[in-house]
N, C-alpha and C positions, 0 to 999 in steps of 0.2 A: 207555425215555425217559431215565432217569437216566444210563445209559451214554452216550447221545447228548450230553447236557448236559456230562458230564465231558470228552468228546472235544472239544467246541466250546471249553469254557473252557481246556482244555489247549493247544489250538492258539492261542488268543488270548494265553495267558500266554507261550507260546514266541515269538510275534511281538513281544510287548512286551519280552521279554528281548533279542531281537535288535535291536530299535529302540534300547533303552537302551545296549547295547554299541556300537552304531554311533555314537550321540551321544557316548558316552565317547571312542571312537576319534577322532572329529572334534575334540572339545575338546582332547584330549591333544596331537594332532599340530599343530593350529593354534597352540597355546600354545608348543610346542617350536620351530616354524619362525619364529614371531614373535620369540621370544627370541633365536634365532640371527641374525635380521635386525637386531635392536636391538644385539646385541653387535658386529656388523660396522660399524654406524654409530659406536659408540664407538671401534672400531679405526680407522675412517676419520679421526675427529677427532684421534686420537693420531698417525696417519701424517702428516696435514697439519701438525701442530705440529712433528713431527720434520723434515719437509722445510723448514719455515720456519727452524728452528734451523740446519740445514745450510747453507741459502742465506745466512743471516746470517754464519755462520762463514767460508764461502768468500769473502765480500766484506769481511771484517773485516781490519784491519791488526794485525800482531803487537803484543801488549803483554807486558811483562816477567812471566815466570811467578812465581806465588806459590801456596803451598798453600791460601791463602784463596780463590783463584778457583774458583768452582763453576759456571761457565757452560759448558754442553755445546756443543762445536764452536767454542769461542773459539780464535782463532789466537794462539799465544803464542811467545815466544822465551826462551831461557835460556843462560847461560854457566856452564860447569862441566866436569865430567869423568865419562866413562862408567866404571862398575865392571864390567869385562868378565869378572871372575872369578865374578860372581854372576848372569850373564844366564841366562834361561830360554828354553825352546823350547816354544811354544804351538802345538799341532796346529791346522792351518788348511788351507783349500783356496784355490788361487789363482783368478784370474778365469776360467780354463779348466776349473776343477773338479779340478785335479790336487792330490793331497795333499802336504803339506809342513809347514813350521813358520814361524810368526811369531817373529822374534827379538826378545825383550823384554828390554831391558837397563836396570838401575838407573842413574840419573844423579844425581849430587850437584851442586847449583848452587853458585855462588860465595857464596851467602848461606846455605849449609849446610842446604839443603832437599832431601829425597829425592823423586824422581819416577820413574815408569816410562816408558821410551821404547819404543814399538813401532817398531823400525827397518825392518821390512818382512819379506817372505816369502822363504824359501829352499827348495830341494829337500831331500828327506829325507836324501840322501847327503852333504849339506854340513853336517849337524849336527856341531858341535864342530870344524869345519874352521877353522884359524887365518885362512884367506884372507878370511873374512866380517868379520873385525875390523880389517883394515888401516886402513880409513877412520876407524873409530870411535876408534882409538888416537891420531889427530891432531886430530879434531874437538873444538873447545872451545866452540863455539856452535851451538845447534840451533834450528830453527823447525818448528812443527807445530801440529796441531789437537788440542785437549783433547777427550777422549771419556770419558763416564762408564763405569765398570765395572759392568755389570748382573749381577744374580744369575743363575747358570747354570740351565738347565732340569734337571729331575730325571732326564732321560735321559742326561745327560753322565756319562762315567766319572769316577772319582776321579783326581786328579792323581798321577802316578808320580814323586814327589819324588826317590827314590833314583836313577832313571835319567834324571831331568831331562826328562820328557815330560809336558807339561801340557795339560789340556783346558779349563781355565777359570782366570781370575785370581782365585783365592781369597786374600783378604788374610791370613787366618790361616796358610795354607800358605806364602805369600810370606814372612811373618815367620819361619817355621820354617826355610825354605830359605836366606834371605839374612841373617837376623838384623837386618833393617831394617823400619821401619814405613812404610807408604805410605798415601796417601789413596785416595778412590774414583775417581780419574781417571788416565788414561794419555795420554801425548802421542803422537800418530801423526806420525812424522817426515815432513817435506816436504823432499825433496832430489832435484832433477831429474838430478843427476849420479850418484847411487847406482844400482848395478846388482845387487849382491848383498851384502846383502839388498835386495830390490826394494821400495821404499816402497809401501804400500797406497794406492790411489787412492780418494778420498772424493768422491762427487758426489751431486747431488739426484735422480739416476736410480734411485730405489728403487721396488720393486714396490708398486703401489697399486691393487688390484682390489677394495677393500672395498665400494665403492658398488655395483659389479656384483653382488657376492655378496649384499649386503643386498636388492637388488631381486629377486634370484632367490628368496631365502627368503620374502620377502613375497608374491611372485607364487604360490609353491606354496601358501601359506596361503590366499590368495584363491581359488585353484582348488579347494581342498578345501571351502571354504565354499559356493561355487557348486554343486559336485557334491552337497553335502548338501542344499541348498535344492531342487535339481532332484529329488533322490531323495524328499524329503518330499512335494513337490507331486504326484509321480507315484504315490506309494503312498497 
């Protein structure tokens, strides 16, 4: 009789443990998927604000550049001179996914202010080729869009300052390489006549699938909850 009771209680305890583990599984994954859905909603809000900034910038008229301007995607103009001896080559992919470099050249304005100019993309074999500088040698006035320099991801390699191969615009590295101090913005050159370097095209057509991802994560959470309720009712 005692053996029978132990067997019954043992089986009940095993079922209770399984039920507890199943509940823990449901709570854990519902929490994770809801958190992912909420994070995507935050990303959606950020992306909408970014698109709004780009739209404003593309519709804006150029204003005279100053280091005090801190408005992302503001169209600016400046008069001055390129410092071609201090330009850097930032590893980048073109619109077709081909690897090459963005030519980023320091520019000193007539008001003695330093700013970085992203002149556009070149093929790898054109690095240090004098032909990419012909137009910059004569250009004294530029127009472009201000863009903030964002902190690079932890997965990007360190800049190879010695060989002038860059993977991010690190302000400390820039000061070491050029001897000049720059602010947190770079001007992306707008020049319809330039071919090499080819100016980067900035548009509002940026990927924005965050709402779809948020709905997917929330839908998975709801599915798990329905399955859990069905399981409890059945058992």
